[in-house]
Each structure stands twice: as C-alpha cells, then as structure tokens.
C-alpha positions in Angstrom: -13.5 -10.3 -47.4 -11.0 -9.1 -44.8 -12.2 -11.5 -42.1 -9.4 -13.9 -41.1 -11.7 -16.4 -39.3 -15.1 -16.5 -40.9 -17.1 -19.5 -41.9 -20.2 -19.6 -44.0 -21.8 -22.1 -46.3 -24.9 -23.9 -47.5 -26.1 -27.2 -46.1 -28.4 -29.5 -48.1 -30.6 -31.8 -46.0 -33.7 -33.9 -46.2 -34.8 -36.6 -48.5 -34.4 -36.6 -52.3 -33.3 -33.2 -53.7 -33.5 -31.9 -50.2 -33.7 -28.4 -48.9 -30.9 -25.8 -48.4 -29.9 -23.9 -45.3 -27.4 -21.1 -44.9 -25.0 -21.4 -42.0 -22.8 -18.6 -40.7 -20.4 -20.5 -38.5 -18.8 -23.9 -38.1 -20.6 -24.3 -34.8 -23.9 -23.4 -36.4 -23.3 -26.1 -39.1 -22.5 -28.7 -36.4 -25.6 -27.8 -34.4 -27.7 -28.1 -37.5 -26.3 -31.6 -38.3 -26.7 -32.8 -34.7 -30.3 -31.6 -34.6 -31.2 -33.2 -37.9 -29.7 -36.5 -36.7 -31.7 -36.6 -33.5 -34.7 -39.0 -33.7 -36.9 -36.7 -31.7 -36.4 -33.8 -34.2 -38.9 -33.7 -37.1 -38.1 -30.3 -38.6 -35.4 -27.6 -38.5 -35.9 -24.0 -39.7 -33.2 -21.3 -39.6 -32.9 -17.6 -39.5 -36.4 -16.9 -38.1 -37.1 -13.2 -37.4 -38.7 -12.3 -34.1 -39.7 -8.7 -33.1 -38.9 -7.6 -29.6 -38.7 -4.4 -27.5 -35.3 -3.5 -25.9 -34.8 -1.9 -22.5 -35.2 1.6 -24.0 -38.6 0.7 -25.6 -37.2 0.5 -29.2 -38.7 -2.2 -31.4 -36.0 -4.5 -32.8 -35.7 -7.7 -34.8 -33.7 -10.7 -33.6 -33.0 -13.6 -36.0 -33.0 -16.9 -34.2 -30.5 -19.2 -35.7 -32.8 -22.2 -35.6 -36.3 -23.4 -34.6 -36.4 -27.1 -33.7 -39.7 -28.9 -34.0 -39.9 -32.1 -31.8 -42.1 -35.2 -32.2 -43.9 -34.2 -29.0 -45.2 -31.1 -30.6 -43.0 -28.6 -28.9 -40.7 -26.1 -30.6 -37.4 -24.7 -29.4 -35.9 -21.4 -30.7 -32.1 -21.7 -30.6 -29.4 -19.0 -30.5 -25.9 -20.3 -31.5 -22.9 -18.4 -30.2 -19.3 -19.1 -29.2 -18.9 -20.0 -25.5 -17.0 -16.7 -25.0 -19.8 -14.7 -26.4 -22.5 -16.6 -24.5 -20.6 -15.9 -21.2 -20.9 -12.2 -21.7 -23.2 -10.6 -19.2 -24.8 -8.1 -21.6 -25.5 -10.9 -24.1 -27.1 -13.1 -21.4 -29.3 -10.2 -20.2 -30.4 -9.5 -23.8 -31.2 -13.1 -24.4 -33.3 -13.2 -21.3 -35.2 -10.1 -22.4 -35.8 -11.6 -25.9 -36.9 -14.9 -24.4 -39.4 -13.2 -22.1 -41.1 -11.8 -25.2 -41.3 -15.1 -27.2 -44.9 -16.2 -27.4 -46.1 -19.9 -27.6 -47.1 -19.3 -31.2 -43.5 -18.8 -32.1 -41.7 -21.3 -29.7 -42.3 -23.0 -26.4 -38.8 -22.2 -25.2 -35.6 -20.4 -26.0 -32.1 -22.0 -25.7 -28.5 -21.0 -26.3 -26.0 -23.5 -27.7 -22.2 -23.1 -28.0 -19.4 -25.4 -29.1 -19.2 -26.6 -25.5 -22.7 -28.1 -25.7 -21.7 -30.3 -28.6 -20.8 -33.9 -27.8 -17.9 -35.0 -30.1 -19.4 -38.4 -30.6 -22.8 -37.0 -31.6 -21.1 -34.5 -34.0 -19.0 -37.3 -35.6 -22.1 -39.5 -36.1 -24.2 -36.6 -37.4 -21.6 -35.6 -39.9 -21.3 -39.3 -41.1 -25.1 -39.6 -41.3 -25.3 -36.5 -43.4 -22.6 -37.8 -45.8 -24.9 -40.8 -46.7 -28.0 -38.7 -47.4 -28.3 -39.9 -51.0 -30.0 -43.2 -51.2 -28.6 -46.4 -52.8 -31.7 -48.6 -53.2 -29.7 -51.8 -54.0 -27.4 -51.5 -51.0 -30.2 -50.4 -48.7 -32.3 -53.4 -49.7 -29.3 -55.8 -49.1 -28.9 -54.5 -45.6 -32.6 -54.8 -44.9 -32.4 -58.4 -46.1 -29.3 -59.1 -43.8 -31.0 -57.6 -40.7 -34.5 -59.2 -41.4 -33.9 -62.0 -39.0 -31.6 -60.2 -36.7 -31.9 -60.8 -33.0 -30.0 -58.7 -30.5 -27.1 -56.5 -31.5 -24.7 -56.9 -34.5 -21.4 -55.4 -35.4 -21.7 -52.8 -38.3 -18.7 -54.2 -40.1 -20.2 -57.8 -40.1 -23.5 -56.6 -41.4 -21.8 -54.6 -44.2 -19.6 -57.5 -45.1 -22.6 -59.9 -45.4 -24.0 -57.6 -48.1 -21.0 -58.2 -50.3 -21.0 -54.5 -51.2 -18.0 -53.4 -49.2 -18.1 -49.6 -48.7 -21.6 -49.3 -50.1 -22.8 -51.9 -47.5 -21.3 -49.8 -44.7 -22.9 -46.6 -46.0 -26.2 -48.4 -46.2 -26.0 -49.5 -42.6 -25.4 -45.8 -41.6 -28.4 -44.8 -43.8 -30.6 -47.2 -41.9 -29.4 -45.6 -38.7 -30.3 -42.3 -40.2 -33.8 -43.6 -41.0 -34.0 -45.1 -37.5 -34.5 -48.7 -38.8 -31.3 -49.4 -36.8 -30.1 -47.8 -33.6 -26.7 -47.9 -31.9 -26.6 -50.3 -28.9 -24.4 -47.8 -27.0 -23.5 -44.2 -27.2 -20.4 -44.5 -29.4 -19.0 -43.4 -32.7 -20.4 -45.1 -35.8 -17.6 -47.3 -37.0 -17.2 -50.8 -38.3 -16.8 -52.0 -34.7 -19.9 -50.3 -33.3 -22.9 -52.4 -32.4 -26.4 -51.8 -33.7 -29.8 -53.4 -33.2 -33.1 -53.2 -34.9 -35.4 -50.4 -33.6 -38.1 -51.7 -31.3 -41.5 -51.8 -32.9 
C-alpha cells in the first residue's frame, strides 16, 4: 500500500501441480522464467538466506533472489536488481564483499542480473513456454506422431496444422520445445513461422 510502482506475485512452475515461487519485481519474474526455460538449468530456488560479515564486522543476512542449479553440477547465486541500482558504487562494493564470503557448499559463483541482461527474444519465448505448462496428452501425442519421421527443420505452423488441432496443436509444439524434444533452428521468437528441428540424440 502506498507504493506507486511495486510488483509482486506468485509463479507456479514445474510439472503437474508444480511448485510456487514468490517474486518481488517484474524483472525478477522474467529472470525466473528465462532460467526455467534454459535447457542447462535443472532447478531454481529463490530467497535463499546467506550469512555474511559487513565492513564493520557485524553479522548480517543477505537473501539471494535465486540459486540456479545447472546440468554440469555447478550452482549460481543470483541477485536481481534494476540497472540503476546495480550501477551504484556502494551496491557493487557490497555485492563483492558478500560474494567473497560465499562458500562452494552454497554456490560456485555469484552473479547480478538486471533488465538489461534480458534478451527480449528469450523473455518472449520463456513467457510463452510457461503459458503451456499444463499438459494436453492428446495434442502432445499428435505432435509426436507428426514429427516422428521429421528430417531437418520444419515450420511450427505447418506442424501444428498437420495435427488438425489448431491452437492446441501450436501449444503442443511449444510444449515439446519446453521438454526439449524440439529445438529452435535459430535464435528467434516462437511463432507459427519459426523453424524447429528434433533434438539430436
């Protein structure tokens, strides 16, 4: 109450009923969706407390916005801030001090992300992928049948049309991208005109 420009909400992610995650800014939500959509990310945790000692020797607690677990076994603790805040000298010095006290048991590295680190194409695709989280077994099976003998790249709109399921077919193609059964042929927005190919075995 009283804040003119405040954003907060709850994000549901994962398979089935999924898990919930609280976000405190629009950028934080976009970072979460982008991380969840990246194939190298296997888990995402948020609001993780970390004890650190400030310049005056006082013990403090910093809450990292996210901890990203990657397929290669490494973990990254992320701080999400506005670009204006991240450019502040005091903030940068504090982050360096906190990062110097992060042990490997907590994370392998510390990073700062702002809205300027977000690729609009990646954000668009991540938001679309999130929107088709709930499965549609019939449509998914139809797309799998359509792509079973696929060689090379195919247009998303053509694949969806061949299912005969119209919008459900398009959403199913996006869901197979989400599940990494299909991958985009080039770095572009997921649209009916985008090209996809089957993931290499």
